[in-house]
BALODO-38548 format. One line per field, with one value per residue (C-alpha): chain; residue number from 1; x, y, z. Coordinates in Angstrom, 2 decimals. Example, Ala and Ser with C-alpha at 12.3 -4.5 7.8 and 13.67 -1.06 7.14 Angstrom:
BEGIN
chain: [A; A] $
resi: [1; 2] $
c1: [12.30; 13.67] $
c2: [-4.50; -1.06] $
c3: [7.80; 7.14] $
// end
This chain:
BEGIN
chain: [A; A; A; A; A; A; A; A; A; A; A; A; A; A; A; A; A; A; A; A; A; A; A; A; A; A; A; A; A; A; A; A; A; A; A; A; A; A; A; A; A; A; A; A; A; A; A; A; A; A; A; A; A; A; A; A; A; A; A; A; A; A; A; A; A; A; A; A; A; A; A; A; A; A; A; A; A; A; A; A; A; A; A; A; A; A; A; A; A; A; A; A; A; A; A; A; A; A; A; A; A; A; A; A; A; A; A; A; A; A; A; A; A; A; A; A; A; A; A; A; A; A; A; A; A; A; A; A; A; A; A; A; A; A; A; A; A; A; A; A; A; A; A; A; A; A; A; A; A; A; A; A; A; A; A; A; A; A; A; A; A; A; A; A; A; A; A; A; A; A; A; A; A; A; A; A; A; A; A; A; A; A; A; A; A; A; A; A; A; A; A; A; A; A; A; A; A; A; A; A] $
resi: [1; 2; 3; 4; 5; 6; 7; 8; 9; 10; 11; 12; 13; 14; 15; 16; 17; 18; 19; 20; 21; 22; 23; 24; 25; 26; 27; 28; 29; 30; 31; 32; 33; 34; 35; 36; 37; 38; 39; 40; 41; 42; 43; 44; 45; 46; 47; 48; 49; 50; 51; 52; 53; 54; 55; 56; 57; 58; 59; 60; 61; 62; 63; 64; 65; 66; 67; 68; 69; 70; 71; 72; 73; 74; 75; 76; 77; 78; 79; 80; 81; 82; 83; 84; 85; 86; 87; 88; 89; 90; 91; 92; 93; 94; 95; 96; 97; 98; 99; 100; 101; 102; 103; 104; 105; 106; 107; 108; 109; 110; 111; 112; 113; 114; 115; 116; 117; 118; 119; 120; 121; 122; 123; 124; 125; 126; 127; 128; 129; 130; 131; 132; 133; 134; 135; 136; 137; 138; 139; 140; 141; 142; 143; 144; 145; 146; 147; 148; 149; 150; 151; 152; 153; 154; 155; 156; 157; 158; 159; 160; 161; 162; 163; 164; 165; 166; 167; 168; 169; 170; 171; 172; 173; 174; 175; 176; 177; 178; 179; 180; 181; 182; 183; 184; 185; 186; 187; 188; 189; 190; 191; 192; 193; 194; 195; 196; 197; 198; 199; 200] $
c1: [11.75; 9.71; 6.44; 4.92; 1.48; 0.88; -2.77; -3.85; -5.29; -3.73; -0.81; 0.16; -0.99; 1.17; -0.39; 1.16; 4.67; 6.98; 7.32; 10.03; 9.80; 6.72; 7.56; 6.38; 8.76; 11.59; 10.96; 10.97; 14.39; 15.85; 14.74; 14.80; 11.18; 8.39; 5.96; 2.36; 0.83; -2.83; -3.36; -6.57; -7.00; -9.94; -10.36; -11.30; -10.39; -13.88; -13.13; -9.72; -11.24; -13.79; -11.05; -8.54; -9.33; -9.15; -6.22; -4.14; -5.23; -5.92; -2.45; -0.72; 2.17; 4.89; 4.05; 1.31; 1.72; -1.53; -1.92; -5.29; -7.57; -6.93; -9.95; -12.14; -11.41; -11.76; -15.39; -16.06; -15.91; -15.30; -11.88; -13.14; -14.42; -11.00; -9.28; -11.71; -11.07; -7.29; -6.92; -9.44; -7.09; -4.13; -5.83; -7.00; -3.43; -2.13; -4.68; -3.48; 0.21; 0.88; 3.17; 1.58; 2.86; 0.63; 1.92; 0.97; -0.17; 1.69; 0.13; -1.73; 0.02; -2.96; -1.34; -1.02; -4.22; -6.42; -5.31; -6.19; -9.42; -10.81; -13.44; -12.10; -12.62; -16.21; -15.79; -12.96; -9.19; -8.80; -11.09; -9.49; -5.98; -7.05; -8.71; -5.67; -3.44; -5.84; -5.87; -2.07; -1.94; -4.58; -2.84; 0.41; -1.27; -3.19; -0.25; 1.92; -0.77; -1.32; 2.37; 1.94; 4.91; 4.48; 6.04; 5.92; 5.39; 3.99; 7.11; 9.38; 7.17; 8.04; 11.20; 12.97; 10.73; 7.77; 6.89; 5.56; 8.20; 6.54; 9.38; 7.95; 4.51; 2.83; 1.12; -2.17; -0.67; -2.10; 0.14; 3.87; 6.00; 8.96; 11.10; 8.27; 7.99; 11.72; 11.30; 8.49; 10.53; 13.51; 11.38; 9.68; 13.03; 14.39; 11.27; 11.73; 15.44; 14.68; 11.82; 12.37; 15.92; 15.76; 16.34; 19.60] $
c2: [19.38; 17.65; 16.06; 12.71; 11.41; 7.66; 6.85; 3.25; 0.48; -1.84; -2.60; 1.04; 1.53; -1.31; -1.20; -4.53; -3.48; -2.09; 1.69; 2.88; -0.17; 0.47; 1.14; 4.80; 5.44; 3.66; 5.66; 8.88; 8.05; 6.82; 9.76; 12.49; 13.43; 14.24; 11.31; 11.21; 7.74; 7.89; 4.14; 2.84; -0.88; -2.34; 0.68; 0.35; 2.62; 4.13; 5.13; 6.42; 8.54; 9.98; 11.20; 12.14; 15.85; 16.59; 14.25; 14.92; 17.81; 20.20; 19.58; 20.18; 17.74; 17.47; 13.78; 11.26; 7.50; 5.60; 1.88; 0.13; -2.45; -5.55; -4.99; -4.05; -7.34; -9.23; -8.05; -8.75; -5.21; -4.99; -4.10; -1.12; 0.47; 0.07; 1.56; 4.49; 5.28; 4.98; 7.14; 9.68; 10.25; 10.48; 13.05; 15.11; 15.15; 16.18; 19.00; 20.44; 20.07; 17.03; 14.41; 10.98; 7.43; 4.37; 1.31; -2.17; -4.08; -7.23; -10.62; -12.59; -15.71; -18.03; -21.02; -19.01; -16.99; -20.04; -21.41; -18.19; -17.72; -14.73; -14.87; -15.78; -13.60; -13.16; -15.47; -17.65; -17.46; -18.66; -15.96; -13.32; -14.25; -14.12; -10.74; -9.31; -10.37; -8.73; -5.57; -5.47; -5.82; -3.12; -0.66; -1.21; -0.49; 2.60; 4.01; 3.75; 5.36; 8.20; 8.78; 7.89; 6.74; 3.14; 1.45; -2.31; -3.85; -7.04; -8.64; -8.26; -10.72; -13.54; -15.58; -17.40; -19.83; -17.45; -18.75; -16.34; -15.68; -16.67; -15.07; -11.63; -12.24; -12.28; -15.60; -14.32; -14.40; -10.96; -8.46; -7.99; -8.53; -6.34; -7.87; -7.35; -3.69; -3.33; -4.85; -2.39; 0.57; -0.46; -0.64; 2.69; 4.32; 3.05; 4.30; 7.80; 7.85; 6.94; 9.40; 12.36; 13.61; 15.73; 12.46; 11.63] $
c3: [5.52; 2.81; 3.92; 2.97; 3.92; 3.75; 3.02; 3.51; 5.65; 8.26; 5.92; 6.38; 9.98; 11.31; 14.77; 15.81; 14.80; 17.51; 17.58; 15.23; 12.97; 10.83; 7.22; 7.32; 10.24; 8.46; 5.29; 7.31; 8.72; 5.46; 3.33; 5.98; 5.31; 7.74; 7.39; 8.61; 8.85; 7.81; 7.69; 9.28; 9.85; 7.92; 5.65; 2.00; -0.90; -0.63; 2.97; 1.96; -0.79; 1.66; 4.01; 1.33; 1.23; 4.98; 5.66; 2.55; 0.35; 3.23; 4.62; 1.27; 1.70; -0.90; -1.46; -0.81; -1.00; -1.55; -0.92; -0.77; -2.31; -0.23; 2.02; -0.94; -2.66; 0.62; 0.76; -2.90; -4.26; -8.03; -9.33; -11.32; -8.10; -6.50; -9.53; -9.68; -6.01; -6.24; -9.31; -8.09; -5.15; -7.50; -9.73; -6.75; -5.48; -8.88; -9.14; -5.85; -6.64; -4.46; -6.02; -5.65; -5.53; -5.77; -3.94; -5.07; -1.96; -0.87; -1.60; 1.05; 2.32; 1.88; 3.55; 6.77; 6.44; 5.88; 9.26; 11.11; 13.05; 11.15; 8.40; 4.94; 1.85; 0.70; -2.31; -0.98; -1.14; -4.73; -6.07; -3.85; -5.00; -8.64; -8.15; -6.38; -9.26; -11.71; -9.63; -9.57; -13.36; -13.83; -11.52; -13.38; -16.71; -15.63; -13.70; -16.82; -18.97; -16.47; -15.70; -12.03; -9.95; -8.81; -5.77; -6.29; -2.86; -4.38; -5.87; -2.82; -0.93; -3.32; -2.98; -5.77; -7.58; -7.27; -3.81; -1.19; 1.45; 4.74; 6.73; 5.95; 7.48; 10.83; 11.68; 10.19; 6.69; 5.93; 7.63; 7.20; 10.29; 11.24; 8.51; 6.03; 6.99; 6.39; 2.92; 2.18; 3.42; 1.29; -1.85; -1.17; -0.47; -3.78; -5.56; -4.14; -4.96; -8.58; -9.08; -6.74; -6.98; -3.81; -1.88; -3.63] $
// end
């Protein structure tokens, strides 16, 4: 059976989602692949890069899906640092024969998040939202230039009229709920069907 490792933060870990309903589990069932969830809540792309070799390269999976950057931007890290970390992981994977996919992270539902009791982004929600949009655009560009497969998990969280779909979020506005995890799994499944023919 093909193997897939999912490297990320809490958006990947899904620790508040019922067992069997996190997007890595749903992807495993849909594609009949052996999935290892290496998401750690609160992690940044710097942390992900630090553990990439032991958790991904050393295991030599067929595929790795990498999603990160939200926490970096939350703490005010520059976009170029996030990009350097993400693509360093991609190029390490490529060197060792592991097919990589970069996933664009979902947007933050600011209207919900601003009412939660956790600390807001380092420079405020407006700046964070602007930086996330810039990061998304930059990842798209560099992925196209480097021939890296991209899973767009950003757009599915918008409804018609370019409004964020609140139905896909937990009350904190940051994390997808069960329905949101299903939307992520559907998009990732479609991405794999389009790009890796063994799944067809």
